N, C-alpha and C positions, 0 to 999 in steps of 0.2 A: 519506621521512618522520622526524622526528627522532624521537631518542629518547626524548624528558621524552611528548611527541606519540603515540607507540605505547602509552605507560601511563597515560596522561591518564584520569583518571577522572572524569566530570561529574558533577555536585552532586546527593542524592536529595532528592526529596519530602519537603517538612518540615521537612530542617534547618537551621540556621543559614547565612545566606549568607554566603560568603568576598566580597572586594571585587569589583568584577564584571570581567570578563575580558571582550577582544574576541571575536568568533567567528572560529571555524577558517575559514579560505576554502576554498570545494568550488574542482575544479578548473574549468581552462579550458576554454570549450568545442570550443577547436580539437585540445587534446590527446581528447578523446572520441571527435571523429569521427575524429580520424588514426587510432584506434584500433578502431571499429562502424561509420563510414562515416555518412552524413548519413540515415539513417531516417526520424529524427526530423526534422521541421520545424525551424527554427532556434528558439533559447532566446528567451524574454522572461525579463526579470527583475520580482521584487517583490523594494522595497527597504522593509525594515520597520527596529523599534529593537531587533531581536536578532541581525540577518544576513539576507542576499540569498539569496533562492528561486528557482530555477527553474522553468519552466512552459512548455508546448508548446500550441500549438491548433492543433484540424483546424478550419475553419472550413466552415459549411453548403456545399456546390458544387451546391444546386437552390432554387427558395425553396420556403416554406413557413411556417419561422418559428412563430409560436407556434399555429398553428391543427393542430399535429400533432406527438402526444407521441412518441420524446422531442423537446422544443427545447433543451433547454440538459445535456448529460452532462460530468459530472466524476467520473471515473476517479482511483482511490487505489490505489496498487501496497504491494507486502507489503516485510517487512524484509529488507534487502539490495537487491535488483533492486531496478531507481529504475523509472524513468517508463516509460524503453525495450521491459521486461520488459509491459508492459500494451497496447504499441502493436500486436503482432496482432491482439490483441483489437477496440481502437479500430477498427481498419480495416476488419475484417470489417462490426463493426456501423455504420459510416460508410457501408458500400456498399449495407445492406439503408433506411440511413437517411438519406439527402444530403440532408434539409433540416436536419441536425438539426447542432449545435455543439458542437463535443469538447474538453474539455481536460484534459490529463497535466498531473502537476509530478512533480517532484523533492520528498520529504518532507528534514524537517531531516538532515542529516548523509548522505544521500544526492545520488548522481550530483552535477552540478553545484549544489547548494542547499548552502550555510554548515553548518558544524553553531556553532550557540549553545551557549553555556559557560554551561548552566541545565540543571534537571531537565526530563527526556525523559518524563515523564508525557502521558497524553493531551490535557489538557489544552493542551499547547504545540500539537499537532500540528492539535488543532478551530480553534486559534486562526489556523492556519496557513490554515485553511478558510477562515474567516470575512473574514479580509485578501485572499484570491487571488475568493472570491464578491466581495467587495467591490469590487475592482479591476476585476472584469470588468463591474460594473453587472448581475450575476444578482440579484436577489432569492431564487431559491429555483431549485433545480434536481434533477436525477436522478442519482445517486449508484451507481457501480458501482464497491465494495469486495473487495481483495483479499488473503486472510489476516491480515497487521496490519492492512492496510487494512478489509478487513472491519470487526475488531475496531473501527477508530476509525470507522467510519461508523456501526455499531451505536451508538456512544458518540457522534454527530453528533446523529444519528437523537433520540435521547433526550432531550439538553439543548434542541435548536431545532430542533424540529419542523416550524415555519413554512419553514426554508430548505429544506426533502427534498420534491418532488412525488411521486418512488417511490424503493426502493433495493433493488438485487441485488448479493446477497452470494457471492462465489465461493471456496470452501473456506475459512470465516473461521476467524481465531484469534482467540482469548478466551475457551476454553473447555477449555482444558489443566486439569489437577487438579496444582496443585504439591503435594497432598497426597500423587501420586505419587512424588514425588523423594526422594532419599537424603538422612539426614544431612548427607552432604559435599555433594549439590547443594546441600541449602538455605545451605548456608556459601557457596557460591557465590552465589547469589543475595544472599546480605548484603555478600562482600566482602571476607572471611577472606582470600582470599590471588587478590589481582586477575588476575595472568599464568596459575593457573590456572582463574578465570573466567572469563575471555577463550577460552581454549582451549575450556572446554569449553560454553560457548554456541554458541560458533561450531560445533562439532562438532554439536552438539543442534539447528541449524536446521540443518544440511547433513545431516544422518544419517550425519555419519561425517567423513572430511577429505574437504576442499575439494579435486577433481584436476578440471582444465579439460581438455576435451577438444583429442587433439593438433592436432586437424583444423577447431580452431575458427575459424582465420582462411578456410578454403576453404568452412565455414557462413556466416559470415559477409560474405562477398564472394558469397554467392548469398540474401542478403537474411535470413539468421537470424537470433534472437535467441539467442546463446550465454550463459545466466544465470552458468555458472561462469565464466566469461572474463569477465564485467559483473564480479561480485563480485571476483574478482580484482584489478580493474583497479581496482576503488573502494579495497580494502585497501592498494595499493600507492600508487595518485594523488592520495586523500583522504585526507588528517591527521585529518581528525575522526572518516572513518567508525566506526573501529573502536569507539571510545570511544560512540558515538551508536548502534550496534548493542548493542552491554551495555547500556545503559541504558536503551531501548526496551523490552530483553526483560525488565527487572528491572523496571522500571516503566509501562513503556505500554498496559499494559492485555489484554496475551496471554493471563493467566493466570487464573482465579476470576473470570468477567465478567458470570457469567448473571443476575447479575440486572440490567445492563444491557442483558441482549439480553431479559429480558423486558418492561422499559421502553419499548424500542425497538415492541416488538410489539404493547405495550397503544397505541401511538398509534393505530394504524389505518390507517399508512401504506401504499400498495401495499408488497410486499415478495417479493422471490424470494432461492432460495438454488439453486445450484449446485455439488456436489460431487464430488471423486472414489473412486469404488466403494474401491480401496485405499489411500486418506488415512486416516491413523488420529486428525487434528487434531480433526476432533468427528464428529457422527454425525446423520445421518437425524431419530434416535429421539430423543437431544437436544435438534436445532431443533423438534419436532414439539412436546414436551414444554414449551420454552419461549416457546412460542404463536406457532411458523412452520409452515403445513400445507403450503406449495407449496416444495418441496426436491426436487428432480432429483439426480439421480446419474450421473455416466456412465460408463459401465462399464469396467473394465480403465486406468482412470483412476488416478492419484493426484496430490501434491499439488500439482504445476506444470502442473495441469489448464487454467489460465489460457492457457497460450502451447503446452502440447503436441497440447491439444485442442480449438483454437479453430473447428474443421468442427463440433464438437458443441457448443459452450459458447455460439458463436454466436446459433444457431437458436433455443435454449431463452430465451436474453435477449430476442431479436428477439419470440418468439411473447408473453412476458412485457408486453412493450411493445405487440404492436398490440391486446392484448387490454386495455389501458388505452384505446388508441383507442375501442376499441369501446361501453367504459363509460362513457365520458366522449359519445360522438355518439348513447346510447340515452337 
């Protein structure tokens, strides 16, 4: 990664655009597979005006199609860890719903997707979801969003309700209070010192310094997803990843997004939320007050609940979808 890309600062929303720049290309699939194995299906790509985005299909393994809920499921990952981080949950859900078509994708600046040199606000990612659904010829889908993916899902539901059949949030971002930050931290959000801001944002997201477990290769060989190793790989191999992470944290809707949550709840689209008991990113009470009565809390789980507690999370989502099947046939 060249020094200028390490120090790249992406444009901010509402500011006068500079001359257009080509996207920062994502890494090649072979490099990713060499590090983490072929856990994901082969990557497919969307070619857009602002860059190329990778997606992965888990097609139905038994007939059923639109006669069963869910028929089409799109999983939206969180900040830093790309689509691979959602794969264990997708595989577990696929076991219970073999008639469903599951699709995962890498958000801009993550995994194999390019990092467009444009503002990384929520609308950028909503547009990517639009493009992917259109490409798949899916008029609508059931969405499962984790962390940042939860915040993006909320905004998508609020702005495009006709494209969402149901939505599930797992440890959703969006309700962090920026008013709790110190004046120095607000300076990082403004970009007063970009080097210091990058360091603080990464440590805030990680809960400290990023530490890759010494046995990560052995764990990967056993088929595990080691999120810390994936994050370190992206920082090293994806020249636009750091800039995307910083831009998303500032402008992607991970803070003070209460109004969008309430707006999504008012659509009346069936919804369900799964939280980890030890996660402080949002609370059951907050979600209840914003209009989400169906919240399940996984005991002794933290923010990594989507990967670390799949045997608990998958049955909860399955029960939610089974109730939708009952409602549709009743």
